[in-house]
N, C-alpha and C positions, 0 to 999 in steps of 0.2 A: 894413235892406234886406228887403223882403217875400219870403217863401219861395214857390217855385212849388208848384203842386198835387201834382206828382210827388214833391217833397221832403217835403211834409207827409204824403203817403201812406207814404213810406218810414219816417219817424219814428214814425208810428202803428203800423206793422207791427212795428218793432223793440221798441216799448214793450210790445206784446201778447206777443211772444216772451219778453221778459224777465220779464213777470209770470207766464207759464205755467211758465218754468223755476224761478222762486222758489217757486211753489206746489208744483211737483213735488218739489224737494229738501226743502222743509219737511215734506211728508207722507211722505217716504221713511223706512223703518225704519232704526234704528241698526244698525251692524254688531254682531255677537255680543259682542265685547269692550266696545264702547261702551255697549251696552244694560246689560251687567252693571255697568259702572262707574257708570252713571247710577243704577241701582237702589241700589247700595251707598252712593252719596253721599247719596241720600234717606234711607236707613235709618240712617246713622251720625249720629244725633242727638247733640248735645254731652252729655258725661257730667255727671251732677248733682254739684254741689259738696256736700261733706259729709264725714262721718266714719263709720267702721264699727267696731263692737265685735267683737273676735275672741276666741272661746273655743278655746284650744289646749291641748295636753297639759300645759304647765307653769303655766297660769293664764289670766287674762283681761286684755285691753288694748284701747285705742282708738287707731286710726291715722287720719290724714286722707289726702286724695287725694295729697298731696305726699310721703307717707312719714314724717311726723312723728308720734311717739307722744305722745299727750296724756294718757294714763292707763295704768297697768300695775299689776297685783297678781298676784304669782307665788308658787307653792307648791313651789319647787324650789331646791335648793342651787345658788348661783351663785359661780363663781370666774373671775376675769379676764373678766367679761362673758359667760361661756358657762355654760349650764345643766349640772348634773350629772344623775345618775339620779334621776328623780322617784319617790318612794315610790308603790307600786302604788295604794294607796288614794287618793292625792292627784292621780292623772292626771285632768285636767279634760276634759270633753266639751262642756259647754253653758254659756251665760251670757247675761245681759240687763242693760241699764241700766234701772232702775226709775224711775217718775215722781218719786219722792222724791229722786233723785240717788244713791241707794245702788245696789249691784250684786247680782244674784242669779247664783250659779254652782253647778255640780255636777260631781262627780268620781265615781270608782268607788264610794267609800264614804260620800260626804256630799253634802248640799245646804246652802249657806251664803248668808246675806245679809251683804254686806260693805260697810262705809262707805268713802267715797273715800280716807280716810287709812289704810285697811287693817284697821280694827277689825272683828272678827266680831260682828255684831249678834245672830245666832242661828245654830244649826247643827242639822240633822237628820242623824244618822249611823246606819249599820248595821254589823254585824260580818260578816267573811268567813264563808262564800263569797258572801253576798248582794251585789248590786251595784245602783246607782241610775243613774248616768251622766247622766240628763237632768233638766231642770227647766223649768217653764212658769209665768210669772206669771199669777195669776188676778185677775179684776175686783175681788174683795173685799180685795185686798192680800196674800192668801196665795199659795201655790204648789202645783203638782202635779208629782209625780215618779212613777217606776215602781220597784217593788221586784221585782227579777228573782229574788230568792230565793223569794218567796211568789207570784209572778206576779200582782201587784196594782198598781192605781193607788193612790197615796197622796196624799190632799189634806192640805196643811199650812195651819195658821192663820197670820195675819200675824206671830205670834210664834214660828213654827217648830214648834208642837205638832202632833200628828197629829189631824186632825179627822175623817177618814173613810178607810176602806180599801175598795176595790172590786175584786172578782175580775175578771181579764181572761179572755178566751175561752181554753179549753184548746188546746194545740198541735194543729195540723191534720194533722201527719204523725208517724210513729213516730220518725223521726230527730230532729225538733224536740222531741219529748217526752223524749228521752234527753239533750238538750243541757244543759250546765251553765249557771249564771246568767250567765256572761260572754257566752255565745253567744245569749242570748235576745232582748235588745232593744238598739236604738240610740236615736235621739232621738224625742221626743214633741212634737207641735205642736197648738195649739188652733185650731179653725176659728171663723169669725164666727158660726156657728150653735151654738157651744158644744159641739161634738163634738171628738174627738181623733184625730189621725193618728199612728200608732205604727209605727216600723220594727221588723220581726220578723227578727232576724238569721238564726237557724237555718232559718226557713221561707222566707227570700229573698222577702219580700213586705212590702207596706204594708197596714195594716188601719185602718179607721175604726171607732171605738167611741163609744157615747154615754156619758153620765155614770153609767149603771148597768153599764157594761162590756159591753153587747150589741154584737156585730159588725154593722155596717151596710154595709160595703163593703170589698173586698179587691182588691189588684192585685199580681201577681207581677212580680219583676224578675230578671234573669239571675244576679246575685250581690250580696252584701253591701249591703243597703239601709242608707242613712245617715240621711236626713231627708226628709220630705214636707211640703208646705204646700198649702192650698186657696187658689187665686187668686180675685181679685174676679170673674172671668168664670165661676166655677164649676168650672173645670178643676183638676186636681191636678198639681203639679209635684214630681217626685221625683228625688232624687240617690241613685245607687247607685255602686258601685265604678267601673263603666265608662261612666258618662254621666249626663245629665239627660234626663228623660222627662216630657213634658206630655201628659196624657190627659184625655178627656172623662169625665163620670160613667159613660158606657157603655163606657169603656176604649179608645176610638178614639185613636190616637196623632196629635196635631196638631203636635208639634214635638219634636225630639230633638237632643241634642248629644253627640257621641262624641269620644274623644281624637284620632281621625284628622281631625276637623273643625278642630282647632287645629294649624296647621302651624308656628307660630312657636316653640313650646316644648312639652315633654312634660307631660302631666297624669297624675299618679300615681293619685290617687283623687279623685273628685268629692265635695266635702264640702258644707258649708252654702252657701246662696245667698240672693239677694234679687232679686225681679222688680220692675223699675221700671215706671212708668206708660207710658213710651214703648216698652215691649217689650224693652228691654235687660235682661240678667241678670248680676248680680254673682255670681261663683263662687269658692269656696275650693278651691285645689289642694292637697289634703292629702297628706302624705308619710309615712304609716304604714309603718314598716319598709322604707324604700327602701334601695337598694344603690349607686346611682350618684349622685354629688353633682350632676351636670348635671340630674337630674330635678327638683331643687328650685329651679331658677333663678327661677321665677315662682310666687308663693304665692297671690296674688289676681288675678283678671282679670275684665273685663266684656266681654260680647259682645252684638251686635245679634241681631235675629231671623234675619238672614242669616248669622250665625255669624262676623261680622267682629269681631276683637279691637279695642276702642276705648280700653282702659285696662288697665294692669297694675301690680302692686306686686311688685318683685323681693325675693328673700331678703336682698339687701344692705341693704334698708331696716331690717331687724331688728338689724343689728350694733350691739352696745353698748346696745341698748334691750330688745328682747324676747329673752330668753336661749335659748329652746328647751330641750330636755332630751335627755340622753344616751340613745341606744338601745344597751343593753349588748351585744347580740349582734353588732352591726356597728361600733360605735364612732361612728356618725353622730350628729349633732345634729339631732333632729327638731323641726319646727315643729308638726306634727300639728293643723292647724286643722280643727275639726269644726263647731261651731256659729258662726253670725255673725248680727249684728243691725245693720241700716242705721240710723244715728242722724240722718242728714241734717245740717242746720246746727247741731243741738243740741250745745252744748259740755259736756264732762264737768265 
């Protein structure tokens, strides 16, 4: 039955109104909560599958995303699956999986290359009160460490011999000059340019030096610097006791993560980290000398640029696998994760 002209006009008018309403609502901004949720969903990219090497007080180990330990080598007495007190010289800070399949790790008094079956391939050791703490693999198959007793970089051959000693810059403050070897350095990292970023404990700063030990760049942090890395974009990402800090070469802060940004669990000390290509950051929640067991609930976690936690590894994953070590003053079992290396899909 044909429509009258008045009916056609009414239908056309209704269609125009509907179209205008659709366009209006499509262009309308999201409510504040909706906008935040949209941004978070865009930022929360899937976490990468793979494995992480953990250097902690009692040794080195490799865990996958599901909490399975695929490798472990520990230097602590273990009883009933729990670590005892680690000898001071054997407290580990740093570690790497090498292209050969062996592992490089370092403690207060030594740097070792270790085979997957636990055999020590070579060892570079110092005597008290000197300390090393850190190690970095070099392109020639050797390694670099710091001697806090002599305030030097020490380059090691692929067989563990001393190839070169390079003096580090003298302390910048009187207090740092008086600090003993334990309070001088934390971890060292190599940049793509072949320079080195070193955590200066007593000076509460990170410094970049070249192969001759000359200071090129320095950035102060509020307390206890742990480790810094130069990112692909030229920025420097630094972990210190109370956070992560990403700065430009000119020291402008472009991103920061603090304990208060993580609402789901407490962070005791920000330790080693890895920045993924999608902008997410994997972080070690280190528990040096903690007093409340609740502080250690989460040992590793991953956050987006928007500081949303997208993955975590709880301390329960270590039970019966990674023993931890006894903190004698409190009686707590510490995990004390300091260095970490993301291995991706590579299997031990």
